[in-house]
C-alpha positions in Angstrom: 12.2 -6.5 7.4 12.8 -6.6 11.1 9.4 -8.1 11.9 10.1 -11.0 9.5 13.5 -11.6 11.0 12.1 -11.7 14.5 9.2 -14.0 13.4 11.7 -16.3 11.7 14.0 -16.3 14.7 11.0 -17.2 17.0 9.5 -19.9 14.7 12.7 -21.2 13.3 14.3 -22.2 16.6 11.0 -22.7 18.5 12.3 -20.4 21.2 10.6 -17.4 22.6 11.9 -14.0 21.7 13.8 -12.5 24.6 13.0 -9.0 25.8 14.9 -6.2 24.2 15.2 -2.5 24.8 14.3 0.1 22.3 16.3 3.3 22.6 14.7 6.5 21.4 16.7 9.0 19.4 18.0 12.1 21.3 15.5 15.0 21.6 15.4 17.3 18.6 14.4 20.8 18.2 10.9 21.5 16.7 12.4 22.7 13.4 14.4 19.5 13.0 11.3 17.4 13.8 9.3 19.3 11.2 12.0 18.7 8.6 12.1 15.0 9.4 8.4 14.8 9.2 8.4 16.6 5.8 11.0 14.2 4.5 9.0 11.2 5.7 5.9 12.6 4.0 7.8 13.1 0.8 9.0 9.5 0.9 5.5 8.3 1.6 4.2 10.2 -1.4 6.9 8.8 -3.6 6.0 5.2 -2.5 2.3 5.8 -3.1 3.0 7.2 -6.5 5.2 4.2 -7.4 2.4 1.9 -6.2 -0.1 3.7 -8.3 2.1 3.5 -11.4 2.6 -0.2 -10.7 -1.2 -0.8 -10.4 -1.9 1.2 -13.6 0.7 -0.9 -15.5 -0.8 -4.1 -14.1 -4.3 -2.9 -15.1 -3.2 -2.2 -18.6 -1.5 -5.6 -18.9 -4.6 -7.3 -17.6 -6.8 -5.4 -20.1 -4.5 -6.2 -22.9 -4.5 -9.9 -22.0 -8.2 -10.1 -21.3 -9.9 -7.3 -23.4 -13.3 -9.1 -23.3 -13.6 -8.3 -19.6 -14.6 -4.7 -20.4 -17.6 -5.9 -22.5 -19.4 -8.3 -20.1 -23.1 -8.0 -20.6 -23.6 -8.9 -16.9 -21.7 -5.8 -15.8 -23.9 -3.5 -18.0 -27.0 -5.1 -16.6 -25.8 -4.6 -13.0 -24.7 -1.0 -13.6 -27.7 0.2 -15.7 -30.1 0.8 -12.8 -27.5 3.0 -11.0 -26.8 5.0 -14.2 -30.5 5.5 -14.6 -30.9 6.8 -11.1 -28.0 9.2 -11.5 -29.3 10.7 -14.8 -32.8 11.1 -13.4 
């Protein structure tokens, strides 16, 4: 990423990063801005969904490798008072 390259440039050579100018894109009409925002949100949703799928796969692998984790008596002892309060 850009941040890593800047950090590496700064710490690799032990020189300070020189000032640079950030140019903004040309002004767009409202419709174009809304379409760009919609596209960005769609991409964000896709990344979140991919992250969730990865985490679910990782969880299933961990449970397959360590199935006894689900049956810890300490976990039941800790959760039991909360379950009793909910059911009451």
